C-alpha positions in Angstrom: 2.7 4.3 -1.3 6.0 5.1 0.4 6.8 3.6 3.8 6.6 6.7 5.9 3.2 7.6 4.4 1.8 4.2 5.2 3.3 4.4 8.7 1.6 7.8 9.2 -1.7 6.5 7.9 -1.8 3.6 10.2 -0.1 4.4 13.5 -0.3 7.4 15.8 -1.0 8.7 19.2 -4.4 7.1 18.9 -6.1 4.1 17.3 -6.7 4.0 13.6 -10.2 5.0 12.5 -11.8 8.0 10.8 -14.1 10.5 12.4 -17.8 10.0 11.7 -20.3 12.8 11.0 -24.0 12.9 11.0 -24.0 12.6 7.3 -23.3 9.4 5.2 -19.6 9.4 4.1 -18.7 9.9 0.5 -16.9 6.7 -0.2 -14.1 6.7 -2.8 -13.0 3.4 -4.3 -10.9 1.4 -2.0 -7.6 -1.7 4.3 -4.2 -5.8 8.5 -4.5 -9.3 12.4 -4.4 -12.0 14.9 -6.4 -15.1 16.2 -5.7 -18.7 16.3 -9.2 -18.6 15.0 -11.6 -15.6 14.6 -12.7 -14.5 18.1 -14.6 -11.8 19.9 -13.6 -10.7 23.4 -15.7 -8.5 25.7 -13.7 -6.1 27.9 -14.6 -4.0 30.9 -16.7 -0.8 30.2 -14.9 2.3 29.1 -16.0 5.8 29.9 -19.2 6.6 27.9 -17.8 10.1 27.4 -14.6 8.8 25.8 -15.4 5.4 24.4 -11.9 5.0 22.8 -9.9 6.4 25.7 -8.6 2.9 26.7 -7.7 2.0 23.1 -5.9 5.3 22.6 -3.9 4.9 25.7 -2.9 1.4 24.8 -2.0 2.2 21.2 0.1 5.1 22.4 1.9 2.9 24.9 2.7 0.3 22.2 3.9 2.9 19.8 6.1 4.8 22.3 7.8 1.4 23.1 8.6 1.1 19.4 10.1 4.6 19.3 12.3 3.8 22.2 13.6 0.7 20.3 14.3 2.8 17.2 16.0 5.5 19.3 17.8 8.2 17.4 17.2 6.5 14.1 13.5 7.6 14.4 14.7 11.1 13.9 16.3 10.2 10.5 16.1 10.8 7.6 12.7 12.6 7.4 13.7 15.4 9.7 11.6 14.0 12.6 9.7 11.0 13.8 7.3 9.4 11.4 4.3 11.7 10.6 1.7 10.2 12.8 -0.7 12.8 14.2 -0.7 14.8 11.0 -1.8 11.9 8.7 -3.8 9.7 11.1 -7.6 9.7 11.1 -9.3 10.3 14.4 -9.2 7.3 16.7 -12.9 6.7 16.7 -15.9 6.7 14.4 -18.8 7.7 16.7 -22.4 7.0 15.9 -25.5 8.0 17.8 -25.4 5.0 20.2 -22.0 3.4 19.6 -18.5 3.8 18.2 -16.0 1.8 16.2 -12.2 1.9 16.7 -9.1 0.0 15.8 -6.7 -1.2 18.4 -3.1 -2.2 18.0 -2.4 -5.7 19.2 1.3 -5.9 18.3 3.9 -3.6 16.9 7.4 -5.0 16.1 10.0 -2.4 14.9 12.8 -3.5 12.7 15.5 -1.3 11.3 13.8 2.1 11.0 11.3 2.7 9.4 10.6 -1.1 8.9 7.9 -2.5 11.2 5.2 -5.2 11.3 2.0 -4.9 13.3 -1.3 -6.5 14.0 -4.6 -4.9 15.0 -8.2 -5.6 15.9 -11.5 -3.9 15.0 -13.3 -2.7 18.2 -17.0 -1.9 18.8 -18.0 0.2 21.8 -21.6 0.4 22.8 -23.6 3.2 24.4 -22.6 2.0 27.9 -18.9 1.8 27.1 -18.6 -1.9 26.8 -16.2 -3.0 24.0 -15.9 -6.1 21.9 -12.7 -6.8 19.8 -12.4 -9.0 16.7 -9.4 -10.1 14.6 -8.6 -13.1 12.4 -5.0 -14.2 12.1 -5.7 -16.0 8.8 -6.7 -12.7 7.1 -4.0 -10.3 5.8 -6.4 -7.5 6.5 -5.4 -7.6 10.1 -1.7 -7.0 9.5 0.3 -3.9 8.6 3.9 -3.1 8.0 6.6 -1.5 6.0 9.5 -3.2 4.2 9.9 -3.8 0.5 6.4 -2.2 0.3 4.1 -0.6 2.7 0.8 -2.1 3.5 -2.1 -1.7 6.0 -5.3 0.2 6.7 -5.8 3.5 4.9 -9.3 4.8 5.7 -12.3 4.1 7.9 -15.9 5.2 7.8 -19.4 3.9 8.8 -22.9 3.6 7.3 -26.0 1.9 8.6 -26.7 -0.3 5.5 -29.5 -2.4 7.1 -31.1 0.5 8.9 -31.1 -1.3 12.2 -29.7 1.7 14.1 -26.2 0.1 14.4 -23.9 1.4 11.7 -21.5 -1.0 9.9 -17.8 0.0 9.7 -15.9 0.1 6.4 -12.2 -0.5 6.4 -10.0 0.3 3.3 -6.5 -1.2 3.2 -3.6 -1.7 0.9 -1.7 -5.0 0.4 1.5 -5.4 -1.7 5.0 -6.7 -1.8 8.5 -6.3 -3.1 7.6 -8.1 -6.4 3.9 -7.0 -6.7 2.0 -3.8 -7.1 0.0 -2.3 -4.3 -3.6 -3.6 -4.2 -6.3 -1.5 -2.7 -9.2 -3.4 -1.0 -12.1 -2.9 1.3 -13.8 -4.9 4.1 -16.8 -4.2 6.2 -17.9 -5.4 9.6 -21.2 -5.4 11.6 -22.1 -5.6 15.2 -25.0 -7.9 16.0 -26.0 -9.9 19.1 -22.9 -8.9 21.0 -20.4 -10.0 18.4 -18.5 -8.6 15.4 -18.7 -10.3 12.1 -18.0 -9.7 8.4 -20.6 -7.7 6.6 -21.4 -9.0 3.2 -23.7 -6.8 1.1 -23.8 -9.2 -1.8 -21.7 -12.2 -2.9 -18.5 -11.2 -4.7 -18.7 -7.5 -3.8 -15.3 -5.7 -3.8 -16.2 -2.0 -3.2 -18.8 0.4 -1.7 -19.4 3.5 -3.7 -22.4 5.9 -4.0 -23.0 5.3 -7.7 -26.3 7.2 -8.0 -25.3 10.0 -5.5 -28.3 9.4 -3.2 -26.2 9.4 0.0 -26.2 5.6 0.3 -23.0 3.7 -0.8 -23.9 0.9 -3.3 -22.3 -2.5 -3.3 -20.0 -2.8 -6.4 -18.4 -5.7 -8.2 -15.5 -4.2 -10.1 -13.9 -6.4 -12.7 -10.3 -5.2 -12.8 -7.1 -7.2 -12.5 -3.4 -6.9 -12.8 -1.8 -10.1 -14.0 1.9 -11.0 -14.2 3.3 -12.3 -17.5 5.6 -14.9 -15.9 8.5 -12.7 -16.9 11.2 -12.7 -14.2 11.2 -8.9 -14.5 7.8 -9.0 -12.7 6.1 -7.5 -15.8 2.3 -7.1 -15.5 -0.7 -6.1 -17.6 -4.1 -4.7 -16.6 -7.5 -6.0 -17.8 -11.0 -4.6 -17.1 -14.6 -5.6 -17.7 -18.0 -4.0 -16.9 -18.8 -3.1 -13.3 -22.0 -4.5 -11.8 -23.9 -2.7 -9.0 -26.3 -3.8 -6.2 -28.3 -0.7 -5.5 -28.3 0.4 -1.8 -31.9 0.8 -0.6 -33.5 1.2 2.8 -32.8 -2.0 4.7 -30.4 -3.6 2.3 -29.4 -3.9 -1.4 -31.3 -4.6 -4.6 -30.0 -6.3 -7.7 -33.4 -6.3 -9.4 -34.7 -2.7 -9.1 -34.7 -0.4 -12.1 -31.4 1.3 -11.2 -29.4 -1.9 -10.9 -31.0 -3.3 -14.1 -30.4 -0.1 -16.1 -26.7 -0.1 -15.2 -26.3 -3.7 -16.3 -28.2 -2.9 -19.6 -25.9 0.0 -20.3 -22.8 -2.1 -19.7 -24.2 -5.2 -21.5 -26.9 -4.1 -24.0 -27.1 -7.6 -25.6 -25.8 -11.1 -25.3 -22.4 -11.4 -27.0 -22.5 -13.5 -30.2 -19.2 -15.1 -29.2 -16.9 -14.9 -26.1 -13.3 -14.7 -27.4 -12.5 -11.7 -29.7 -9.5 -11.7 -32.1 -7.7 -8.6 -33.3 -5.0 -9.1 -35.9 -4.9 -12.8 -35.1 -4.3 -12.1 -31.3 -6.8 -12.5 -28.5 -8.2 -9.1 -27.6 -8.3 -9.7 -23.8 -10.2 -6.6 -22.8 -12.9 -7.2 -25.3 -13.0 -10.9 -24.4 -13.2 -10.0 -20.7 -16.2 -7.7 -21.4 -17.9 -10.6 -23.3 -17.2 -13.0 -20.4 -19.1 -10.8 -18.0 -21.9 -9.8 -20.4 -22.4 -13.4 -21.4 -22.9 -14.4 -17.8 -25.2 -11.4 -17.2 -27.3 -12.6 -20.1 -27.6 -16.1 -18.8 -24.7 -18.1 -20.3 -23.6 -20.8 -18.0 -20.1 -20.9 -16.4 -19.4 -24.1 -18.3 -20.3 -22.6 -21.7 -18.1 -19.5 -21.1 -15.2 -21.5 -19.6 -15.3 -23.9 -22.6 -15.0 -20.9 -25.0 -12.0 -19.4 -23.2 -10.2 -22.7 -22.8 -10.7 -23.6 -26.4 -9.1 -20.3 -27.7 -6.5 -19.3 -25.0 -3.4 -20.8 -23.5 -1.3 -19.0 -20.9 1.4 -16.6 -22.0 4.5 -16.8 -19.8 7.0 -14.7 -21.8 8.4 -11.2 -21.5 6.5 -8.7 -23.7 9.5 -6.5 -24.5 11.5 -9.5 -26.0 8.9 -12.1 -26.8 5.6 -10.8 -28.3 2.5 -12.8 -27.7 1.6 -15.4 -30.3 -2.0 -16.2 -31.6 -3.9 -17.9 -28.8 -1.7 -16.7 -26.0 -3.5 -14.9 -23.1 -1.8 -13.0 -20.3 -5.1 -12.9 -18.3 -6.2 -16.5 -18.9 -6.6 -17.3 -15.1 -8.6 -14.1 -14.5 -10.9 -14.8 -17.5 -11.5 -18.3 -16.2 -12.2 -17.0 -12.6 -14.7 -14.4 -13.9 -16.4 -17.0 -16.0 -17.1 -19.1 -12.9 -18.5 -16.2 -10.9 -22.3 -15.8 -10.8 -23.2 -12.3 -11.7 -25.0 -10.2 -9.1 -27.3 -8.8 -11.8 -29.0 -10.7 -14.6 -30.8 -9.6 -17.8 
């Protein structure tokens, strides 16, 4: 993602959040902020006719101050100021009785177009009272542009627990000069006057409507990009079966026919062995699949970990000049992590 694109996605003449409709959003696969400790803060009521008006005005004020700091450089080299209004989602997701928004907390411009920022997620109730939440310890709540762009990219809502109060889904990108962009997702709920993380199932990392019934399902994707230890920042990808918790009225099921059938398709039987060799080398994709499937079929974390540790040692060379040797695994740490995770679906 280039810097100006990320800037346009995150900042604009309003706060950052996608428009809601009366229909459940179609969620594609794959969102940055501030406290000394997580906190929620209730503010004075806003207009019920424009629940995000206060947030919009404050975001605009903060951003205009940054433009003044950049001065004429903000008109270079893209033929104009960063594309904000064109690329930004609408400042609020409005539901029947509430709205969600995102508010800028800080915006620190560097040499154009470099910036760093922090933001909060905001819930506005039917009377216009708003509650803010952010967590300084979580990179979700930061955004910026430098060696790489990072920050929120999309926002939507869905009432997963059918309590009449939709949860908000935040998609965001993290990355760095020496690492690839990573797309992630977080979700928040409003309950009892406070905002908290929404956790569909342990270990989830995406929300996608797998069975096309209009309800986003909780997904555990097993995909990773691991560095080889090469100083050229070389990396390799590995993937294993995806597990799904089926979204049903009131929550998620890992035991209904749909969730079980997907697990059976991905893992039709218990693997006879964990580590697979091809031409004397560890086939890491096949091994990764066996790690997940063995756990789905009831193998213990200790059993799977022992098999990996007995056959793999970490590869730390450069692939273009130092081919892997038998027993060397680029994805050793990922394989061990997956072995320790309890699968959300079992056979």
